[in-house]
C-alpha atoms as an extended CHARMM CRD file, in Angstrom:
* protein
*
       307  EXT
         1         1  MET       CA            106.8580000000      149.9980000000       31.1770000000  PROA      1               0.0000000000
         2         2  CYS       CA            107.7030000000      146.6110000000       31.0640000000  PROA      2               0.0000000000
         3         3  TYR       CA            110.2360000000      146.8340000000       34.3310000000  PROA      3               0.0000000000
         4         4  SER       CA            106.9800000000      148.4750000000       35.9890000000  PROA      4               0.0000000000
         5         5  VAL       CA            104.7750000000      145.6340000000       35.2230000000  PROA      5               0.0000000000
         6         6  TYR       CA            107.7590000000      143.1730000000       36.2830000000  PROA      6               0.0000000000
         7         7  ILE       CA            107.8460000000      144.7710000000       39.6670000000  PROA      7               0.0000000000
         8         8  ASP       CA            104.1630000000      144.9030000000       40.6050000000  PROA      8               0.0000000000
         9         9  ILE       CA            103.8870000000      140.9840000000       39.6910000000  PROA      9               0.0000000000
        10        10  CYS       CA            106.8200000000      140.4560000000       42.2300000000  PROA      10              0.0000000000
        11        11  LYS       CA            104.9760000000      142.4030000000       44.6460000000  PROA      11              0.0000000000
        12        12  GLY       CA            102.0300000000      140.2420000000       44.2700000000  PROA      12              0.0000000000
        13        13  TYR       CA            104.0090000000      137.1270000000       44.6020000000  PROA      13              0.0000000000
        14        14  LEU       CA            105.8510000000      138.2790000000       47.6470000000  PROA      14              0.0000000000
        15        15  LEU       CA            102.2680000000      139.2550000000       49.4200000000  PROA      15              0.0000000000
        16        16  TYR       CA            100.8570000000      136.0130000000       48.7060000000  PROA      16              0.0000000000
        17        17  ALA       CA            103.8720000000      133.8660000000       49.7380000000  PROA      17              0.0000000000
        18        18  VAL       CA            103.8320000000      136.1410000000       53.0550000000  PROA      18              0.0000000000
        19        19  VAL       CA             99.7940000000      135.2060000000       53.6380000000  PROA      19              0.0000000000
        20        20  VAL       CA            100.3690000000      131.2620000000       52.9810000000  PROA      20              0.0000000000
        21        21  TYR       CA            103.3780000000      131.7070000000       55.6020000000  PROA      21              0.0000000000
        22        22  PHE       CA            101.2510000000      133.2610000000       58.6380000000  PROA      22              0.0000000000
        23        23  ALA       CA             98.3930000000      130.6760000000       57.7070000000  PROA      23              0.0000000000
        24        24  VAL       CA            100.7990000000      127.6690000000       58.0140000000  PROA      24              0.0000000000
        25        25  LYS       CA            102.0990000000      129.2300000000       61.2030000000  PROA      25              0.0000000000
        26        26  VAL       CA             98.3980000000      129.7250000000       62.4870000000  PROA      26              0.0000000000
        27        27  PHE       CA             97.3480000000      126.1410000000       61.2390000000  PROA      27              0.0000000000
        28        28  TYR       CA            100.3780000000      124.8630000000       62.9990000000  PROA      28              0.0000000000
        29        29  PHE       CA             99.8110000000      126.6090000000       66.3600000000  PROA      29              0.0000000000
        30        30  LEU       CA             96.2580000000      125.2800000000       66.1920000000  PROA      30              0.0000000000
        31        31  SER       CA             97.1480000000      122.0520000000       65.7310000000  PROA      31              0.0000000000
        32        32  ILE       CA             99.6140000000      121.7770000000       68.6040000000  PROA      32              0.0000000000
        33        33  CYS       CA             97.0230000000      123.5000000000       70.7870000000  PROA      33              0.0000000000
        34        34  THR       CA             94.3480000000      120.7920000000       69.9850000000  PROA      34              0.0000000000
        35        35  LYS       CA             96.8700000000      117.6970000000       70.7240000000  PROA      35              0.0000000000
        36        36  ASN       CA             97.7960000000      119.1410000000       74.0490000000  PROA      36              0.0000000000
        37        37  TRP       CA             94.0710000000      119.5470000000       74.7700000000  PROA      37              0.0000000000
        38        38  PHE       CA             92.9840000000      116.0220000000       74.0230000000  PROA      38              0.0000000000
        39        39  GLU       CA             96.1570000000      114.5270000000       75.8100000000  PROA      39              0.0000000000
        40        40  ARG       CA             95.3400000000      116.3560000000       78.8840000000  PROA      40              0.0000000000
        41        41  ASN       CA             91.5890000000      115.0530000000       78.5230000000  PROA      41              0.0000000000
        42        42  PRO       CA             91.9330000000      111.5030000000       77.1480000000  PROA      42              0.0000000000
        43        43  THR       CA             88.7470000000      109.9170000000       78.1030000000  PROA      43              0.0000000000
        44        44  ARG       CA             86.3670000000      113.0430000000       76.9010000000  PROA      44              0.0000000000
        45        45  ASN       CA             84.7380000000      112.4030000000       73.7580000000  PROA      45              0.0000000000
        46        46  VAL       CA             83.9180000000      116.0140000000       71.7250000000  PROA      46              0.0000000000
        47        47  ASN       CA             80.4330000000      114.8570000000       70.9820000000  PROA      47              0.0000000000
        48        48  ASP       CA             79.4790000000      114.9070000000       75.0880000000  PROA      48              0.0000000000
        49        49  ASN       CA             79.6980000000      118.9100000000       74.9800000000  PROA      49              0.0000000000
        50        50  PHE       CA             76.2450000000      118.5120000000       73.2780000000  PROA      50              0.0000000000
        51        51  LYS       CA             74.2790000000      116.0400000000       74.4750000000  PROA      51              0.0000000000
        52        52  THR       CA             71.4490000000      117.0550000000       76.0830000000  PROA      52              0.0000000000
        53        53  PRO       CA             70.2130000000      114.8550000000       79.2680000000  PROA      53              0.0000000000
        54        54  THR       CA             67.2100000000      113.6490000000       80.0870000000  PROA      54              0.0000000000
        55        55  VAL       CA             65.4700000000      115.3160000000       83.0110000000  PROA      55              0.0000000000
        56        56  ASN       CA             62.3140000000      114.2000000000       84.3220000000  PROA      56              0.0000000000
        57        57  SER       CA             62.3920000000      115.7280000000       88.2270000000  PROA      57              0.0000000000
        58        58  PHE       CA             63.9830000000      117.8400000000       90.7290000000  PROA      58              0.0000000000
        59        59  ALA       CA             65.9910000000      115.1430000000       91.8340000000  PROA      59              0.0000000000
        60        60  ASP       CA             67.3110000000      114.1930000000       88.2960000000  PROA      60              0.0000000000
        61        61  THR       CA             68.2810000000      117.6490000000       88.2510000000  PROA      61              0.0000000000
        62        62  LYS       CA             70.2630000000      117.5250000000       90.9780000000  PROA      62              0.0000000000
        63        63  GLN       CA             71.9230000000      114.1270000000       90.6430000000  PROA      63              0.0000000000
        64        64  ILE       CA             73.4740000000      116.0090000000       87.0530000000  PROA      64              0.0000000000
        65        65  ASP       CA             74.3870000000      118.8000000000       88.7430000000  PROA      65              0.0000000000
        66        66  SER       CA             76.2220000000      116.8290000000       91.2210000000  PROA      66              0.0000000000
        67        67  GLU       CA             77.9140000000      114.7130000000       88.6080000000  PROA      67              0.0000000000
        68        68  VAL       CA             78.9590000000      117.8480000000       86.5520000000  PROA      68              0.0000000000
        69        69  ASP       CA             80.1130000000      119.7180000000       89.4960000000  PROA      69              0.0000000000
        70        70  LYS       CA             82.2710000000      116.5160000000       90.5790000000  PROA      70              0.0000000000
        71        71  GLU       CA             83.9040000000      116.2090000000       86.4530000000  PROA      71              0.0000000000
        72        72  GLU       CA             84.5290000000      119.8460000000       87.0430000000  PROA      72              0.0000000000
        73        73  ASN       CA             85.8770000000      119.8830000000       90.2370000000  PROA      73              0.0000000000
        74        74  GLU       CA             88.6000000000      117.2590000000       89.3570000000  PROA      74              0.0000000000
        75        75  GLU       CA             89.5060000000      119.0320000000       86.1900000000  PROA      75              0.0000000000
        76        76  ASN       CA             90.1390000000      122.2750000000       87.8980000000  PROA      76              0.0000000000
        77        77  GLU       CA             91.7160000000      120.6020000000       90.7550000000  PROA      77              0.0000000000
        78        78  GLU       CA             94.3680000000      119.4130000000       87.7290000000  PROA      78              0.0000000000
        79        79  ASN       CA             94.6750000000      122.7470000000       86.0860000000  PROA      79              0.0000000000
        80        80  GLY       CA             95.1270000000      124.2340000000       89.7540000000  PROA      80              0.0000000000
        81        81  CYS       CA             91.8800000000      126.4960000000       89.2670000000  PROA      81              0.0000000000
        82        82  LEU       CA             89.6630000000      126.5370000000       92.2500000000  PROA      82              0.0000000000
        83        83  PRO       CA             86.3740000000      128.7770000000       92.8390000000  PROA      83              0.0000000000
        84        84  ALA       CA             86.5840000000      131.8210000000       94.8230000000  PROA      84              0.0000000000
        85        85  LEU       CA             83.7430000000      130.6450000000       97.1070000000  PROA      85              0.0000000000
        86        86  PRO       CA             83.6510000000      127.3180000000       98.9160000000  PROA      86              0.0000000000
        87        87  GLN       CA             84.0210000000      124.1190000000       96.2210000000  PROA      87              0.0000000000
        88        88  HSD       CA             81.3810000000      122.4830000000       97.8600000000  PROA      88              0.0000000000
        89        89  LEU       CA             79.2370000000      125.0170000000       98.8430000000  PROA      89              0.0000000000
        90        90  GLN       CA             76.1810000000      123.7680000000      100.5460000000  PROA      90              0.0000000000
        91        91  HSD       CA             72.6710000000      124.7600000000       98.9380000000  PROA      91              0.0000000000
        92        92  ILE       CA             69.4950000000      125.1020000000      101.5050000000  PROA      92              0.0000000000
        93        93  PRO       CA             66.1890000000      125.1320000000      101.1830000000  PROA      93              0.0000000000
        94        94  LEU       CA             64.6680000000      128.9650000000      100.3010000000  PROA      94              0.0000000000
        95        95  GLU       CA             62.7930000000      130.7700000000      102.9710000000  PROA      95              0.0000000000
        96        96  TYR       CA             60.1040000000      132.1760000000      101.4370000000  PROA      96              0.0000000000
        97        97  ARG       CA             56.1120000000      132.7280000000      101.9470000000  PROA      97              0.0000000000
        98        98  ARG       CA             53.8350000000      133.1990000000       98.8850000000  PROA      98              0.0000000000
        99        99  MET       CA             51.4760000000      136.3120000000       99.4150000000  PROA      99              0.0000000000
       100       100  SER       CA             48.0180000000      135.9410000000       98.3350000000  PROA      100             0.0000000000
       101       101  HSD       CA             46.9590000000      138.3260000000       94.9460000000  PROA      101             0.0000000000
       102       102  ASN       CA             45.4250000000      140.7940000000       96.9370000000  PROA      102             0.0000000000
       103       103  ASP       CA             48.4980000000      141.0940000000       99.4710000000  PROA      103             0.0000000000
       104       104  MET       CA             50.7560000000      141.3370000000       96.9110000000  PROA      104             0.0000000000
       105       105  VAL       CA             48.6710000000      144.2770000000       95.1750000000  PROA      105             0.0000000000
       106       106  ASP       CA             48.1150000000      145.9080000000       98.4390000000  PROA      106             0.0000000000
       107       107  ALA       CA             52.3410000000      145.6550000000       99.5250000000  PROA      107             0.0000000000
       108       108  SER       CA             53.4840000000      146.6680000000       96.1620000000  PROA      108             0.0000000000
       109       109  LEU       CA             51.0610000000      149.8360000000       96.3060000000  PROA      109             0.0000000000
       110       110  LYS       CA             51.9820000000      151.2150000000       99.6510000000  PROA      110             0.0000000000
       111       111  PHE       CA             55.8150000000      150.4680000000       98.7070000000  PROA      111             0.0000000000
       112       112  TYR       CA             55.7630000000      152.5560000000       95.6480000000  PROA      112             0.0000000000
       113       113  GLN       CA             53.4850000000      155.3550000000       97.7120000000  PROA      113             0.0000000000
       114       114  ILE       CA             56.4380000000      155.2040000000      100.4650000000  PROA      114             0.0000000000
       115       115  MET       CA             59.2160000000      155.6230000000       97.6530000000  PROA      115             0.0000000000
       116       116  ASN       CA             57.5700000000      157.8760000000       95.5290000000  PROA      116             0.0000000000
       117       117  GLN       CA             58.0650000000      160.3330000000       98.7510000000  PROA      117             0.0000000000
       118       118  ARG       CA             61.7610000000      159.8820000000       97.9510000000  PROA      118             0.0000000000
       119       119  ARG       CA             63.2930000000      163.3960000000       97.0630000000  PROA      119             0.0000000000
       120       120  THR       CA             66.9200000000      164.6330000000       96.4370000000  PROA      120             0.0000000000
       121       121  VAL       CA             67.9280000000      167.2240000000       99.1800000000  PROA      121             0.0000000000
       122       122  ARG       CA             70.5370000000      169.7490000000       99.4580000000  PROA      122             0.0000000000
       123       123  HSD       CA             69.8840000000      171.4150000000      102.7450000000  PROA      123             0.0000000000
       124       124  PHE       CA             70.3580000000      169.1630000000      105.7300000000  PROA      124             0.0000000000
       125       125  SER       CA             70.3900000000      169.5300000000      109.3870000000  PROA      125             0.0000000000
       126       126  CYS       CA             73.3740000000      168.9800000000      111.7090000000  PROA      126             0.0000000000
       127       127  ASP       CA             71.4760000000      166.8770000000      114.0450000000  PROA      127             0.0000000000
       128       128  PRO       CA             73.2000000000      163.8880000000      114.5360000000  PROA      128             0.0000000000
       129       129  VAL       CA             71.8820000000      160.7890000000      113.3080000000  PROA      129             0.0000000000
       130       130  PRO       CA             72.3980000000      157.4260000000      115.3960000000  PROA      130             0.0000000000
       131       131  ILE       CA             75.1750000000      155.2900000000      113.7510000000  PROA      131             0.0000000000
       132       132  GLU       CA             73.0060000000      152.0210000000      114.2590000000  PROA      132             0.0000000000
       133       133  VAL       CA             70.6840000000      153.6460000000      111.8100000000  PROA      133             0.0000000000
       134       134  ILE       CA             73.5980000000      154.1420000000      109.5180000000  PROA      134             0.0000000000
       135       135  GLN       CA             75.1480000000      150.6950000000      110.1120000000  PROA      135             0.0000000000
       136       136  ASN       CA             71.5300000000      148.7110000000      109.3080000000  PROA      136             0.0000000000
       137       137  ILE       CA             71.3480000000      150.9790000000      106.1560000000  PROA      137             0.0000000000
       138       138  ILE       CA             74.8390000000      149.6260000000      104.9420000000  PROA      138             0.0000000000
       139       139  ARG       CA             73.9270000000      146.0700000000      106.1540000000  PROA      139             0.0000000000
       140       140  THR       CA             70.8090000000      146.3850000000      103.8230000000  PROA      140             0.0000000000
       141       141  ALA       CA             72.2710000000      147.5730000000      100.7960000000  PROA      141             0.0000000000
       142       142  GLY       CA             74.9770000000      145.0700000000      101.6500000000  PROA      142             0.0000000000
       143       143  THR       CA             71.8210000000      142.2790000000      100.5930000000  PROA      143             0.0000000000
       144       144  ALA       CA             72.3190000000      143.2490000000       96.9850000000  PROA      144             0.0000000000
       145       145  PRO       CA             73.3250000000      140.2120000000       94.3690000000  PROA      145             0.0000000000
       146       146  SER       CA             76.5510000000      140.4480000000       92.8840000000  PROA      146             0.0000000000
       147       147  GLY       CA             78.6820000000      138.5520000000       90.3330000000  PROA      147             0.0000000000
       148       148  ALA       CA             79.9390000000      135.2950000000       91.4200000000  PROA      148             0.0000000000
       149       149  HSD       CA             78.7870000000      136.9760000000       94.9820000000  PROA      149             0.0000000000
       150       150  THR       CA             81.9350000000      138.8270000000       95.0060000000  PROA      150             0.0000000000
       151       151  GLU       CA             80.2010000000      141.7580000000       96.5220000000  PROA      151             0.0000000000
       152       152  PRO       CA             82.3150000000      144.3240000000       95.2350000000  PROA      152             0.0000000000
       153       153  TRP       CA             81.6390000000      147.1550000000       97.5880000000  PROA      153             0.0000000000
       154       154  ILE       CA             82.9300000000      149.3940000000      100.0760000000  PROA      154             0.0000000000
       155       155  PHE       CA             80.9930000000      151.7600000000      102.4040000000  PROA      155             0.0000000000
       156       156  ALA       CA             83.4990000000      154.0160000000      103.6340000000  PROA      156             0.0000000000
       157       157  VAL       CA             81.3170000000      156.4700000000      106.1480000000  PROA      157             0.0000000000
       158       158  VAL       CA             82.5270000000      159.6620000000      106.8780000000  PROA      158             0.0000000000
       159       159  GLU       CA             81.4940000000      161.3390000000      110.6030000000  PROA      159             0.0000000000
       160       160  SER       CA             84.7210000000      163.3970000000      111.1480000000  PROA      160             0.0000000000
       161       161  LEU       CA             84.3170000000      167.4580000000      110.4860000000  PROA      161             0.0000000000
       162       162  ASP       CA             87.8220000000      167.5790000000      109.5480000000  PROA      162             0.0000000000
       163       163  VAL       CA             87.6040000000      164.8340000000      106.9540000000  PROA      163             0.0000000000
       164       164  LYS       CA             84.5730000000      166.1440000000      105.6960000000  PROA      164             0.0000000000
       165       165  GLN       CA             86.0450000000      169.4380000000      105.0900000000  PROA      165             0.0000000000
       166       166  LYS       CA             88.9080000000      168.2100000000      103.4970000000  PROA      166             0.0000000000
       167       167  ILE       CA             86.5120000000      166.1910000000      101.0300000000  PROA      167             0.0000000000
       168       168  ARG       CA             84.8440000000      169.2730000000      100.3390000000  PROA      168             0.0000000000
       169       169  THR       CA             87.8660000000      171.3430000000       99.7190000000  PROA      169             0.0000000000
       170       170  ILE       CA             88.6320000000      168.3670000000       97.0220000000  PROA      170             0.0000000000
       171       171  ILE       CA             85.5690000000      168.3020000000       95.2870000000  PROA      171             0.0000000000
       172       172  GLU       CA             84.4750000000      172.4180000000       95.0370000000  PROA      172             0.0000000000
       173       173  GLU       CA             87.9790000000      172.8570000000       93.5530000000  PROA      173             0.0000000000
       174       174  GLU       CA             87.1960000000      170.2140000000       91.0210000000  PROA      174             0.0000000000
       175       175  GLU       CA             83.8190000000      171.2790000000       90.3300000000  PROA      175             0.0000000000
       176       176  GLU       CA             84.5000000000      174.8600000000       89.7280000000  PROA      176             0.0000000000
       177       177  ILE       CA             86.6750000000      173.6750000000       86.9020000000  PROA      177             0.0000000000
       178       178  ASN       CA             83.6570000000      171.2820000000       85.7970000000  PROA      178             0.0000000000
       179       179  TYR       CA             81.2840000000      174.1590000000       85.4640000000  PROA      179             0.0000000000
       180       180  LYS       CA             83.6110000000      176.4540000000       83.9830000000  PROA      180             0.0000000000
       181       181  LYS       CA             85.1040000000      174.3900000000       81.7930000000  PROA      181             0.0000000000
       182       182  ARG       CA             84.4730000000      170.5220000000       81.5240000000  PROA      182             0.0000000000
       183       183  MET       CA             80.7100000000      170.3840000000       81.5250000000  PROA      183             0.0000000000
       184       184  GLY       CA             79.8650000000      172.9590000000       78.8060000000  PROA      184             0.0000000000
       185       185  LYS       CA             77.0740000000      175.3180000000       78.3640000000  PROA      185             0.0000000000
       186       186  ILE       CA             74.1480000000      172.8130000000       77.6100000000  PROA      186             0.0000000000
       187       187  TRP       CA             74.7610000000      171.0990000000       80.6760000000  PROA      187             0.0000000000
       188       188  THR       CA             75.1840000000      173.6940000000       82.8740000000  PROA      188             0.0000000000
       189       189  THR       CA             71.9900000000      175.0670000000       81.3370000000  PROA      189             0.0000000000
       190       190  ASP       CA             70.2130000000      172.0110000000       82.1350000000  PROA      190             0.0000000000
       191       191  LEU       CA             71.1930000000      172.4030000000       86.0060000000  PROA      191             0.0000000000
       192       192  LYS       CA             70.3450000000      176.0130000000       86.2590000000  PROA      192             0.0000000000
       193       193  PRO       CA             66.6020000000      175.2940000000       87.3240000000  PROA      193             0.0000000000
       194       194  LEU       CA             67.9600000000      172.9030000000       89.8630000000  PROA      194             0.0000000000
       195       195  ARG       CA             69.6210000000      175.7920000000       91.5990000000  PROA      195             0.0000000000
       196       196  THR       CA             72.9740000000      173.9000000000       91.6180000000  PROA      196             0.0000000000
       197       197  ASN       CA             76.3340000000      175.0540000000       91.3460000000  PROA      197             0.0000000000
       198       198  TRP       CA             80.1680000000      173.9450000000       92.8350000000  PROA      198             0.0000000000
       199       199  VAL       CA             79.6590000000      175.0960000000       96.3230000000  PROA      199             0.0000000000
       200       200  LYS       CA             78.4490000000      172.0370000000       98.1360000000  PROA      200             0.0000000000
       201       201  GLU       CA             77.5440000000      173.1150000000      101.4390000000  PROA      201             0.0000000000
       202       202  TYR       CA             75.9080000000      169.7230000000      102.1570000000  PROA      202             0.0000000000
       203       203  LEU       CA             79.0340000000      168.1290000000      102.1770000000  PROA      203             0.0000000000
       204       204  THR       CA             80.0990000000      169.6610000000      105.7350000000  PROA      204             0.0000000000
       205       205  GLU       CA             76.4290000000      169.9690000000      106.8170000000  PROA      205             0.0000000000
       206       206  ALA       CA             75.2080000000      166.6090000000      106.6650000000  PROA      206             0.0000000000
       207       207  PRO       CA             76.0860000000      164.4050000000      109.9710000000  PROA      207             0.0000000000
       208       208  TYR       CA             77.5800000000      161.6110000000      107.7490000000  PROA      208             0.0000000000
       209       209  LEU       CA             78.8810000000      161.1150000000      104.2560000000  PROA      209             0.0000000000
       210       210  ILE       CA             78.6350000000      157.5310000000      102.7750000000  PROA      210             0.0000000000
       211       211  LEU       CA             81.0610000000      156.8080000000      100.2760000000  PROA      211             0.0000000000
       212       212  VAL       CA             80.7260000000      153.8870000000       97.8490000000  PROA      212             0.0000000000
       213       213  PHE       CA             83.8020000000      152.3150000000       96.2270000000  PROA      213             0.0000000000
       214       214  LYS       CA             83.7440000000      149.4750000000       93.7840000000  PROA      214             0.0000000000
       215       215  GLN       CA             86.4180000000      147.0410000000       93.7880000000  PROA      215             0.0000000000
       216       216  LEU       CA             87.6460000000      145.7820000000       90.9910000000  PROA      216             0.0000000000
       217       217  TYR       CA             89.5730000000      142.8270000000       92.3800000000  PROA      217             0.0000000000
       218       218  SER       CA             90.8340000000      141.8210000000       95.9270000000  PROA      218             0.0000000000
       219       219  PHE       CA             92.5880000000      138.4550000000       97.1210000000  PROA      219             0.0000000000
       220       220  ARG       CA             91.6030000000      135.1460000000       98.3870000000  PROA      220             0.0000000000
       221       221  GLU       CA             93.2990000000      134.1090000000      101.7710000000  PROA      221             0.0000000000
       222       222  ASP       CA             95.7650000000      131.9780000000       99.7450000000  PROA      222             0.0000000000
       223       223  GLY       CA             96.8880000000      135.2640000000       98.3460000000  PROA      223             0.0000000000
       224       224  ILE       CA             95.2980000000      134.2670000000       95.0920000000  PROA      224             0.0000000000
       225       225  LYS       CA             93.5160000000      137.2950000000       93.1390000000  PROA      225             0.0000000000
       226       226  LYS       CA             90.0760000000      137.1480000000       93.0380000000  PROA      226             0.0000000000
       227       227  LEU       CA             88.6270000000      138.8430000000       90.2250000000  PROA      227             0.0000000000
       228       228  HSD       CA             84.9100000000      141.1660000000       90.9660000000  PROA      228             0.0000000000
       229       229  TYR       CA             82.5820000000      140.2990000000       88.0500000000  PROA      229             0.0000000000
       230       230  TYR       CA             80.1310000000      142.7480000000       86.9560000000  PROA      230             0.0000000000
       231       231  ASN       CA             81.6520000000      145.1630000000       89.5090000000  PROA      231             0.0000000000
       232       232  GLU       CA             79.8010000000      148.0880000000       88.0510000000  PROA      232             0.0000000000
       233       233  GLN       CA             76.3720000000      146.6710000000       87.8110000000  PROA      233             0.0000000000
       234       234  SER       CA             76.6990000000      145.2100000000       90.9930000000  PROA      234             0.0000000000
       235       235  VAL       CA             77.5070000000      148.0790000000       92.7890000000  PROA      235             0.0000000000
       236       236  SER       CA             75.0960000000      150.0320000000       91.0240000000  PROA      236             0.0000000000
       237       237  ILE       CA             72.3960000000      147.7330000000       92.3310000000  PROA      237             0.0000000000
       238       238  ALA       CA             73.6790000000      148.1950000000       95.7830000000  PROA      238             0.0000000000
       239       239  VAL       CA             73.4680000000      151.8750000000       95.8440000000  PROA      239             0.0000000000
       240       240  GLY       CA             69.7090000000      151.8270000000       94.7140000000  PROA      240             0.0000000000
       241       241  ILE       CA             69.1430000000      149.3970000000       97.7860000000  PROA      241             0.0000000000
       242       242  LEU       CA             70.9970000000      151.8500000000      100.0950000000  PROA      242             0.0000000000
       243       243  LEU       CA             68.8920000000      154.9930000000       98.5690000000  PROA      243             0.0000000000
       244       244  THR       CA             66.2020000000      153.0540000000       99.6770000000  PROA      244             0.0000000000
       245       245  ALA       CA             66.9850000000      151.9870000000      102.9970000000  PROA      245             0.0000000000
       246       246  ILE       CA             67.9340000000      155.7650000000      103.4500000000  PROA      246             0.0000000000
       247       247  HSD       CA             64.6080000000      156.8890000000      102.8670000000  PROA      247             0.0000000000
       248       248  HSD       CA             62.7690000000      153.9470000000      104.7070000000  PROA      248             0.0000000000
       249       249  ALA       CA             64.9640000000      154.7930000000      107.5290000000  PROA      249             0.0000000000
       250       250  GLY       CA             63.0710000000      158.4920000000      107.8340000000  PROA      250             0.0000000000
       251       251  LEU       CA             66.3880000000      160.1860000000      106.2990000000  PROA      251             0.0000000000
       252       252  VAL       CA             67.4080000000      161.9250000000      103.3260000000  PROA      252             0.0000000000
       253       253  SER       CA             70.1900000000      161.9610000000      100.7020000000  PROA      253             0.0000000000
       254       254  LEU       CA             71.5300000000      163.1770000000       97.5860000000  PROA      254             0.0000000000
       255       255  THR       CA             73.3930000000      161.1820000000       94.9080000000  PROA      255             0.0000000000
       256       256  SER       CA             76.4520000000      163.1200000000       94.4110000000  PROA      256             0.0000000000
       257       257  THR       CA             78.7870000000      161.9020000000       91.2040000000  PROA      257             0.0000000000
       258       258  PRO       CA             81.7400000000      164.2820000000       91.5500000000  PROA      258             0.0000000000
       259       259  LEU       CA             83.5040000000      164.4100000000       88.4700000000  PROA      259             0.0000000000
       260       260  ASN       CA             87.8710000000      163.8630000000       88.5240000000  PROA      260             0.0000000000
       261       261  CYS       CA             87.3510000000      163.6250000000       92.4650000000  PROA      261             0.0000000000
       262       262  GLY       CA             87.8520000000      159.9870000000       92.6860000000  PROA      262             0.0000000000
       263       263  PRO       CA             91.6190000000      159.4590000000       92.9730000000  PROA      263             0.0000000000
       264       264  ALA       CA             92.0270000000      162.2350000000       95.6230000000  PROA      264             0.0000000000
       265       265  ILE       CA             89.6150000000      161.1870000000       97.5520000000  PROA      265             0.0000000000
       266       266  ARG       CA             90.5590000000      157.5700000000       97.5330000000  PROA      266             0.0000000000
       267       267  LYS       CA             94.0690000000      158.6570000000       98.4810000000  PROA      267             0.0000000000
       268       268  LEU       CA             92.8850000000      160.9310000000      101.4890000000  PROA      268             0.0000000000
       269       269  LEU       CA             90.8720000000      157.7580000000      102.8710000000  PROA      269             0.0000000000
       270       270  ASP       CA             94.0500000000      155.6880000000      102.0950000000  PROA      270             0.0000000000
       271       271  ARG       CA             91.6660000000      153.1360000000      100.2070000000  PROA      271             0.0000000000
       272       272  PRO       CA             93.8410000000      150.7930000000       97.4950000000  PROA      272             0.0000000000
       273       273  LEU       CA             94.1860000000      150.8610000000       93.8640000000  PROA      273             0.0000000000
       274       274  SER       CA             91.7700000000      148.2050000000       93.6760000000  PROA      274             0.0000000000
       275       275  GLU       CA             88.9000000000      150.1340000000       94.4710000000  PROA      275             0.0000000000
       276       276  LYS       CA             87.3410000000      153.3530000000       92.8560000000  PROA      276             0.0000000000
       277       277  LEU       CA             85.0170000000      155.8480000000       93.8090000000  PROA      277             0.0000000000
       278       278  THR       CA             81.2700000000      155.4180000000       92.5900000000  PROA      278             0.0000000000
       279       279  ILE       CA             79.1510000000      157.6750000000       94.2060000000  PROA      279             0.0000000000
       280       280  LEU       CA             78.9690000000      160.0740000000       97.2400000000  PROA      280             0.0000000000
       281       281  LEU       CA             75.4980000000      160.2050000000       99.3000000000  PROA      281             0.0000000000
       282       282  PRO       CA             75.4220000000      163.1030000000      102.3630000000  PROA      282             0.0000000000
       283       283  VAL       CA             72.8360000000      161.4380000000      104.6840000000  PROA      283             0.0000000000
       284       284  GLY       CA             70.8800000000      163.1460000000      107.3840000000  PROA      284             0.0000000000
       285       285  TYR       CA             67.8190000000      165.2300000000      108.3670000000  PROA      285             0.0000000000
       286       286  PRO       CA             66.5470000000      167.8020000000      105.9340000000  PROA      286             0.0000000000
       287       287  ALA       CA             67.1930000000      171.5260000000      107.4690000000  PROA      287             0.0000000000
       288       288  GLU       CA             64.2540000000      173.5400000000      108.5400000000  PROA      288             0.0000000000
       289       289  GLY       CA             62.7510000000      175.1250000000      105.8250000000  PROA      289             0.0000000000
       290       290  CYS       CA             64.1980000000      172.9850000000      103.2570000000  PROA      290             0.0000000000
       291       291  THR       CA             62.6870000000      173.1360000000      100.0860000000  PROA      291             0.0000000000
       292       292  VAL       CA             63.1790000000      170.6780000000       96.6210000000  PROA      292             0.0000000000
       293       293  PRO       CA             62.0060000000      171.2450000000       92.9710000000  PROA      293             0.0000000000
       294       294  ASP       CA             58.8390000000      170.8790000000       92.2660000000  PROA      294             0.0000000000
       295       295  LEU       CA             59.5400000000      167.8370000000       89.7660000000  PROA      295             0.0000000000
       296       296  LYS       CA             57.0050000000      165.2910000000       88.2890000000  PROA      296             0.0000000000
       297       297  ARG       CA             58.0090000000      161.8880000000       87.5970000000  PROA      297             0.0000000000
       298       298  LYS       CA             57.1880000000      160.0180000000       84.2500000000  PROA      298             0.0000000000
       299       299  ASP       CA             53.8900000000      158.3250000000       84.2940000000  PROA      299             0.0000000000
       300       300  LEU       CA             53.9510000000      154.6120000000       83.8130000000  PROA      300             0.0000000000
       301       301  GLU       CA             53.2550000000      154.2650000000       80.1080000000  PROA      301             0.0000000000
       302       302  HSD       CA             56.6040000000      156.1550000000       79.7590000000  PROA      302             0.0000000000
       303       303  ILE       CA             58.8450000000      153.8690000000       81.8140000000  PROA      303             0.0000000000
       304       304  MET       CA             57.6190000000      150.6230000000       81.0550000000  PROA      304             0.0000000000
       305       305  VAL       CA             56.7930000000      148.5070000000       77.6210000000  PROA      305             0.0000000000
       306       306  LYS       CA             55.3830000000      145.2840000000       77.8910000000  PROA      306             0.0000000000
       307       307  TYR       CA             55.2810000000      142.6070000000       75.3620000000  PROA      307             0.0000000000
């Protein structure tokens, strides 16, 4: 009994010694890091980080921004860290025309009425679409905002029937497995009213496929890796604008997110490892006699909350 108690006491002391040892190690590491930081920044006052400048005008704001930028640029140059955008990027006046209250209401209502006619279409005409229209649509999608203006998107446009057929083969093989095994009974049951399955005729019927890849990163001209911040959100916004531009141009589309097909399609199109397929959109005219589900969209009170 006494021997057992003695062993427990020894274990307790040993555990205490280990905890103290690692605490001393962490404290020593932090003190070294702090010392090195102050050696690299000998003139900086810690309290400067908490000073709030008094701003009396827009000109004062510009002056403060300029001084902060100058200080940060000098520090970045010392550390070998430079922004991906030009270091002295010029800021220009915003081109903006303020609309009257009535014009704003009218314009917003008309745009809603136009977009409320947009429908997802699964039956496409083979009639050709001018490539200039596709180019303008993608230019429009490229106006989307992005994290640190990294523009982390690539729009791969497929017109070749041979390539479209290969994409369809990849997708249908995976989609059959998805419908039969991966998606589950609830998911496939929810899809039945939409009359969709793993057979995707639209992939070869539509004159164009637009495959949207998100870029996880890229490389600057000097060879340094350029990170793409918020690439998922940025590409999602661009796809929303892309769908809007497609509808505005008088065309129809379908948002397809083929499960487990991304790597094979990326390899087929010879896209780099830094890119991942996000969404695929067939684009063209609706087939003659095309039908769509008689769906109703949620009313405003069910999608908007005002505080």
